[in-house]
Short mmCIF file of the C-alpha atoms (twelve columns), coordinates in Angstrom:
data_MODEL
# 
_entry.id   MODEL 
# 
loop_
_atom_site.group_PDB 
_atom_site.id 
_atom_site.type_symbol 
_atom_site.label_atom_id 
_atom_site.label_alt_id 
_atom_site.label_comp_id 
_atom_site.label_asym_id 
_atom_site.label_seq_id 
_atom_site.Cartn_x 
_atom_site.Cartn_y 
_atom_site.Cartn_z 
_atom_site.pdbx_PDB_model_num 
ATOM 1  C CA . MET A 1  -146.611 -7.740 -18.851 1 
ATOM 2  C CA . LEU A 2  -147.784 -4.419 -20.230 1 
ATOM 3  C CA . SER A 3  -150.953 -2.812 -18.967 1 
ATOM 4  C CA . GLY A 4  -152.610 -3.153 -22.345 1 
ATOM 5  C CA . CYS A 5  -152.404 0.485  -23.383 1 
ATOM 6  C CA . ALA A 6  -152.307 -0.544 -27.038 1 
ATOM 7  C CA . THR A 7  -155.653 -2.309 -26.731 1 
ATOM 8  C CA . THR A 8  -157.363 0.267  -24.543 1 
ATOM 9  C CA . PRO A 9  -159.179 3.088  -26.339 1 
ATOM 10 C CA . PRO A 10 -157.445 6.433  -25.673 1 
ATOM 11 C CA . VAL A 11 -160.522 8.050  -24.166 1 
ATOM 12 C CA . GLN A 12 -158.635 10.423 -21.853 1 
ATOM 13 C CA . GLU A 13 -156.183 11.478 -24.543 1 
ATOM 14 C CA . MET A 14 -159.021 12.271 -26.941 1 
ATOM 15 C CA . SER A 15 -160.807 14.296 -24.274 1 
ATOM 16 C CA . ASP A 16 -157.623 16.176 -23.382 1 
ATOM 17 C CA . ALA A 17 -157.009 17.053 -27.040 1 
ATOM 18 C CA . ARG A 18 -160.574 18.327 -27.477 1 
ATOM 19 C CA . GLN A 19 -160.283 20.467 -24.339 1 
ATOM 20 C CA . ALA A 20 -156.956 21.900 -25.507 1 
ATOM 21 C CA . LEU A 21 -158.505 22.789 -28.871 1 
ATOM 22 C CA . ARG A 22 -161.436 24.517 -27.170 1 
ATOM 23 C CA . ALA A 23 -159.005 26.538 -25.052 1 
ATOM 24 C CA . ALA A 24 -157.072 27.486 -28.192 1 
ATOM 25 C CA . GLU A 25 -160.311 28.574 -29.879 1 
ATOM 26 C CA . GLU A 26 -161.191 30.748 -26.893 1 
ATOM 27 C CA . ALA A 27 -157.749 32.369 -27.189 1 
ATOM 28 C CA . GLN A 28 -158.503 33.241 -30.845 1 
ATOM 29 C CA . ALA A 29 -155.875 30.773 -32.082 1 
ATOM 30 C CA . PRO A 30 -157.711 30.127 -35.367 1 
ATOM 31 C CA . HIS A 31 -157.023 33.783 -36.257 1 
ATOM 32 C CA . ARG A 32 -153.729 34.394 -34.461 1 
ATOM 33 C CA . ALA A 33 -151.982 31.030 -34.851 1 
ATOM 34 C CA . GLY A 34 -153.855 29.591 -37.786 1 
ATOM 35 C CA . GLU A 35 -151.331 27.107 -39.141 1 
ATOM 36 C CA . THR A 36 -150.552 25.510 -35.782 1 
ATOM 37 C CA . TYR A 37 -154.200 25.468 -34.798 1 
ATOM 38 C CA . GLN A 38 -155.259 23.914 -38.112 1 
ATOM 39 C CA . ARG A 39 -152.628 21.183 -37.842 1 
ATOM 40 C CA . SER A 40 -153.913 20.384 -34.355 1 
ATOM 41 C CA . ARG A 41 -157.477 20.035 -35.679 1 
ATOM 42 C CA . GLU A 42 -156.278 17.792 -38.489 1 
ATOM 43 C CA . LEU A 43 -154.439 15.542 -36.054 1 
ATOM 44 C CA . LEU A 44 -157.514 15.274 -33.844 1 
ATOM 45 C CA . GLU A 45 -159.627 14.313 -36.856 1 
ATOM 46 C CA . GLN A 46 -157.048 11.683 -37.778 1 
ATOM 47 C CA . ALA A 47 -157.068 10.414 -34.189 1 
ATOM 48 C CA . GLU A 48 -160.848 10.100 -34.306 1 
ATOM 49 C CA . GLY A 49 -160.585 8.093  -37.520 1 
ATOM 50 C CA . ARG A 50 -157.964 5.788  -36.039 1 
ATOM 51 C CA . LEU A 51 -160.108 5.348  -32.935 1 
ATOM 52 C CA . GLN A 52 -163.076 4.280  -35.054 1 
ATOM 53 C CA . GLN A 53 -160.849 1.795  -36.873 1 
ATOM 54 C CA . GLY A 54 -159.632 0.318  -33.588 1 
ATOM 55 C CA . GLU A 55 -156.082 1.572  -34.140 1 
ATOM 56 C CA . TYR A 56 -155.691 2.742  -30.563 1 
ATOM 57 C CA . ARG A 57 -151.927 3.206  -30.464 1 
ATOM 58 C CA . SER A 58 -152.014 5.492  -33.507 1 
ATOM 59 C CA . ALA A 59 -155.096 7.292  -32.177 1 
ATOM 60 C CA . ARG A 60 -153.348 7.889  -28.847 1 
ATOM 61 C CA . TYR A 61 -150.241 9.277  -30.541 1 
ATOM 62 C CA . LYS A 62 -152.226 11.598 -32.806 1 
ATOM 63 C CA . ALA A 63 -154.427 12.792 -29.934 1 
ATOM 64 C CA . ASN A 64 -151.359 13.615 -27.841 1 
ATOM 65 C CA . GLU A 65 -149.809 15.502 -30.767 1 
ATOM 66 C CA . ALA A 66 -153.086 17.356 -31.344 1 
ATOM 67 C CA . LYS A 67 -153.116 18.405 -27.700 1 
ATOM 68 C CA . ARG A 68 -149.486 19.543 -27.841 1 
ATOM 69 C CA . LEU A 69 -150.113 21.658 -30.932 1 
ATOM 70 C CA . ALA A 70 -153.343 23.099 -29.531 1 
ATOM 71 C CA . ILE A 71 -151.438 24.248 -26.452 1 
ATOM 72 C CA . GLU A 72 -148.731 25.701 -28.691 1 
ATOM 73 C CA . ALA A 73 -151.373 27.515 -30.762 1 
ATOM 74 C CA . ARG A 74 -152.951 28.943 -27.618 1 
ATOM 75 C CA . ILE A 75 -149.558 30.247 -26.501 1 
ATOM 76 C CA . GLN A 76 -148.849 31.704 -29.953 1 
ATOM 77 C CA . ALA A 77 -152.222 33.430 -29.829 1 
ATOM 78 C CA . GLY A 78 -151.087 35.241 -26.719 1 
ATOM 79 C CA . ASP A 79 -153.184 33.570 -24.043 1 
# 
């Protein structure tokens, strides 16, 4: 039996994505890696919408992608 990850809200993933975006902002990613940073923000917003709709699997996926892109944006920004 699965642990129920599809029915459990992705609280940690959402938090991780938000933290990664904050780190990217501190590295000036909105100015230095704008496209990647913006896509990360969009994915986080989509994840938040899915979370509110109870679509936890989709929210988890989008939050993880948002985190990945935020980290990429931070690296592109030169941090």
